N, C-alpha and C positions, 0 to 999 in steps of 0.2 A: 311956806314955810315962816316960822316964826323968826325975825332977825335977831343975829346974834347966837343963835341957839344950833349946836353942831348937827348936822344932818345923816342919818343912817339909811342907805337905802338898799332895796333889794326887790325880789319878787319871786314868782314862781319859775320855773326850769326851762318853760316854752317862752316866756316874756308876756304872756296873756294877761296877768297880772302882775302890778308893780307896786311897790309902796315907798314911801318917804316916810321916816321918823324922825323928828326933829326932839333933840332930848340934850339935857345936860349930863348924862351917865356917861361915866368913864369906863369904855370897854374893858380894860384890863384890870378893873377893882369891882366889875358888875357881875353878877353869876346868875345866869338864867334859871327859872324854875323848871326842871324836868316833873310835869305831873305824872305819877306813877298809875293813871288809869288807862285800861286797856289801849283805848283809841289814842291817846296822845304816845304811849309807847310803841304802838304800831307804826306812828309817824314820824317819832323820833324826835318829837315836840319839846322845845325847852323855851320857856316862855319870858320876854322882856316886856317890862311897862316902867312908866315914870308917871305918877300921880303930881308932878309940879305943874301948876297951873300954865308956864311955858310950852309943855309939851305938847306934840299935835302929831297925829298919822292920818295920813292920807294914802287909801287904797285905791290904786285906779285901775278899772278892769278895761284894758283896750280892747279886747274882745268879751264884751258884756255877757254873751251866751256862755263863755266858758266859766263865769263864777258861778260857783255851788256854795250853798249854804247848808249845812249838816248839824243837827240839834241831837244831842245822845246823852246819856246819862239823865240828869235832873230836867234836860230840855229847857233850861233857862237861857245858855248861852249859844251862839251860832256860832260854828267854826267855819272859816272862808277857805274854801279849797279852789285850785283850778281843775275844773274838769276835763281838760286837754291832758295836761302831764301829772296831774294829781297831787302836786305840792300844798302842803296845808300851811298857810301864809299868815293867818290872826285868827283871833277868837273874840268875838263881839256879845255885848249884853247891853240891851236896850230895857231904859226904865224912866218913864215919866217925860218921854221926849230927847233925853240924853241917852248919848252911845257911850259906852266905856268899850277901850280894846286892851288886848294883849298882842303881842308881834311874836312869831316863832323864830327865835333866834337863827334856825337854819336857814332859814330862807333869805338873811342878810348878806350882802356882801363882805362885811366886817367880820362873819361870824367865828372866826378863827381868833379873833383879837380878845374875845370875851374870857372871864375867869372861868373854871369848869363848873358845868351846870351842878346845882344842888336839887335833891329828890323833894318835891312836895306832893302832898297827899290831900287835894282839897275833896277827894270823893268821901272821906270820913267826915265831912263838915254837913249839917244839917241845910237845907236850902237857903234858910235866912241868913246862915253865917257866911255861905259862900258869896251871896250877892253883897253883903256888907263888905266882905275882903275884897270883891271886886272894884266896889266903889271906893274902898281906901286905896289900893295899889294900882288900878288899871289907867291906863291913858283917857284923860276925859275931853280932849278935843279930837275928835274923829270925824273924818269925811270918807264917804265911799262913793268913788266916781264911776258911773257905769256908762 
């Protein structure tokens, strides 16, 4: 993890997938983005990301057989879920060898310390607008360890 940057930890309910999010975001003044698509609403997902160069996300699949990837909508991004307990932990987007990600605030241990979520409507964006938004807002240093 990045030295000197606060660490937010979390994961799925059963512990098969954990994550460590190094970010300078201050939870009390940071509102996650609650996507209004049917998939995110069904999972109660609200997304956090930090495009700061020092931000980092490590997703660790302690039981790799439980790491599930699901594409929906434009099928550009992949949702990372636990196949055992069903918790949605992150969403990733791969482009030109780079991986960008956002974390589901609901799977973080500090979830109660964030400002109330705000609604976001990315489904109204064209595919090129979505990917431009992801490149602008999402975490750029992403590791998925299985």
